[in-house]
N, C-alpha and C positions, 0 to 999 in steps of 0.2 A: 504494500500500500504506500502510495506517495503521500508525504506529509509536507504541507506548506505552512510555515510559521509566519504569522502576520498579526497586526493589531486591529484589522478591520473586520475580517470574516472569521467567526460569525458576528453578526451585529448585536449590539447590546452588551451591557456589563454582566448580565446573568449567565451568558453563554460562553463556554470556554473552547469548545470544538464542535465542528459539524462535518459530517461525511457527505460530500456531494459527488455522486457518480464514482465512488471508490477512491476519491482523493480526500484526504483529511486536512481540513483547515483548522489550525489551532493557534491560540494566543500565546502558547508557551509549551514547555516540555510535557510530554505525555508518558504516563507510567504504563507498565505492562497490562494492567487491568483495563485501562481506557483503550489501549490499542487492540486488545482482544475483543472488547465490546464493539469497537468500530469494524473490526474484521468480520465479526458475526453479521453486522449490517451489510457489509460488502457481499458476503455470501448470499444473503437474502435478496439483495438487489440483482445479483447475477442470475439467480434461479427464476426470478419473476420477470426480469426485464426492468431496466432502470426507471423508465417512465411510469410503468404500471405500479412499481413499488411506491413511488412518491404520491401517485393518485390515491392508492389504497391507504397509505399512511395518513394523508390529510383527511380522507373520508372517515377512517376509523377514529381519528382524533376528534372530529366533529361529532360523531355519534356518541362517543364517550363524554364529551363536553356537555352535550344536551342531557345525557343520562345522569352524570355525576355533578354537573354544575361547578366544576373546578378545573382550570386548565392544566395544573400540574398533575392532578389525579388522572385526568384524561390522557395525558402524555404517558404516565406510568402504566396505564391500562392497555395501551396499544400492543397488539400481539408481537410485533417486531421488537419492541422495547422489553417486553416481558421475557422473551427468549434471550435477548442480549444481556439483561441484568441478571437473570437466573444463572447464566453460564460464563459471565465475564471473568471470573476468577479461576476458571478451569482451562488451563493452557492447552489441554489436549482435546477440548470440545470439538473444534472444527474438523479434526481428523476423523472423529466418529459420528459427527452430526448427520442425521438423516435428512434427506431433502424435504423441504417444506416443513421444517421443524417448528416454525413460528405458528403454523396452523393448530398445533396442539396446545397453544397458549391463548386461544380465543376465549373471551368471556361472553 
């Protein structure tokens, strides 16, 4: 995964890194856990197709936002994020990850 360190992307103070089409934009150093989290997202993007991944991500976030009424809780409820957070500390996860693993985390 290519990492681009900069002070602009992602926008806003609350955000430290964002994965756009398999390229990680970060405001500073990234630890192994964060890199694994973002590599999981890259695997999700590749199996879905990048554009469909982002469409699904936004639609799922909106559904959870309506259901939960809280943007952070909606973000954490997204199936892609659930898979990434549940496995970010497991360095071997991507080697044994089953395709479409994020589907098992839908609420």
